[in-house]
C-alpha positions in Angstrom: 17.4 -14.6 -28.2 18.9 -16.4 -25.3 17.1 -16.0 -22.0 18.8 -16.8 -18.7 17.9 -20.1 -17.2 16.6 -19.2 -13.7 15.6 -22.8 -12.8 16.5 -23.4 -9.1 17.2 -19.8 -8.3 14.1 -19.3 -6.2 14.6 -21.8 -3.3 12.3 -22.7 -0.5 14.3 -20.8 2.1 13.4 -17.6 0.4 9.6 -18.2 0.8 7.7 -16.1 3.4 4.1 -16.5 4.6 1.6 -13.8 5.3 -1.9 -14.0 6.7 -3.6 -16.7 8.7 -7.0 -18.1 9.3 -9.1 -17.8 6.1 -6.3 -16.1 4.2 -2.6 -17.1 4.0 -0.2 -16.8 1.1 3.3 -18.0 0.4 5.5 -15.7 -1.6 9.0 -14.4 -2.2 9.4 -10.7 -1.4 9.5 -8.5 -4.6 12.8 -6.9 -3.6 14.4 -10.3 -3.1 13.1 -11.4 -6.4 14.6 -8.4 -8.1 17.9 -9.0 -6.4 17.9 -12.5 -7.7 17.2 -11.2 -11.2 20.1 -8.7 -11.0 22.4 -11.5 -9.7 21.4 -14.3 -12.1 20.1 -12.4 -15.2 22.4 -9.3 -15.5 21.3 -6.6 -17.9 17.6 -7.8 -17.9 15.4 -5.1 -16.6 11.6 -5.0 -16.3 9.6 -2.5 -18.4 5.9 -1.7 -18.7 4.6 -1.7 -22.3 2.7 1.4 -23.0 -1.1 1.3 -23.9 -2.3 2.6 -27.2 -3.1 6.0 -25.6 0.5 6.3 -24.4 -0.4 5.7 -20.8 0.4 2.6 -18.6 -3.1 1.2 -18.2 -4.5 -1.2 -20.8 -8.3 -1.4 -20.8 -10.1 -4.6 -20.0 -13.9 -5.3 -20.0 -13.8 -4.6 -16.2 -10.8 -2.6 -14.9 -7.3 -2.5 -16.4 -4.0 -4.2 -16.6 -0.3 -3.6 -17.1 1.7 -5.4 -19.8 5.1 -6.2 -18.4 8.2 -7.7 -20.1 11.9 -7.7 -19.6 14.5 -6.0 -21.8 18.2 -6.4 -22.3 19.3 -4.0 -24.9 17.4 -4.8 -28.1 16.2 -8.1 -26.7 12.7 -8.3 -25.1 10.7 -11.1 -23.6 7.1 -11.6 -24.5 4.8 -9.2 -22.5 2.5 -10.7 -19.9 -0.6 -9.0 -18.5 -1.1 -8.3 -14.8 -4.5 -7.1 -13.7 -5.0 -4.1 -11.4 -6.7 -5.8 -8.4 -7.8 -5.2 -4.9 -6.8 -7.3 -1.9 -9.5 -9.9 -2.8 -8.1 -10.2 -6.3 -11.1 -8.4 -7.9 -10.6 -6.0 -10.7 -10.6 -2.4 -9.7 -12.7 -0.1 -12.0 -10.4 2.3 -13.9 -11.7 5.5 -12.3 -11.0 4.0 -8.8 -7.4 2.9 -9.5 -4.9 4.8 -7.2 -1.2 5.2 -7.4 -0.8 2.5 -4.7 -2.7 0.1 -6.9 -0.3 0.8 -9.7 2.8 0.2 -7.7 1.4 -2.9 -6.1 0.4 -4.2 -9.6 3.8 -3.4 -11.0 5.6 -5.3 -8.3 3.4 -8.4 -8.6 3.6 -8.2 -12.4 7.4 -8.0 -12.5 7.7 -11.0 -10.2 5.0 -12.9 -12.3 6.8 -12.0 -15.6 10.1 -13.2 -14.2 8.5 -16.5 -13.3 7.2 -16.8 -16.8 
């Protein structure tokens, strides 16, 4: 399997900052990240690896996680876990996870898996 070399694709001019005071973070917007992937890694698309029960959520001792990888035809990258977390990066109990939590986790996880 030949993976695209994305070294140097994410440049400093793409980095944004959010927050201030006790909390601030530097990041590249998820939509910009996916645009870079489409441009520099054509054919590679993110996918969520189903859990054993057929759903998306994999159980953890506290909370859940998504397993995310990229696929290009029959080629797949190794899957990487992304925890379902709240705004303080604490695990959310399974029965408290919302649709918004899943979409946020998916976006973060796709960007993290692309970085891997």
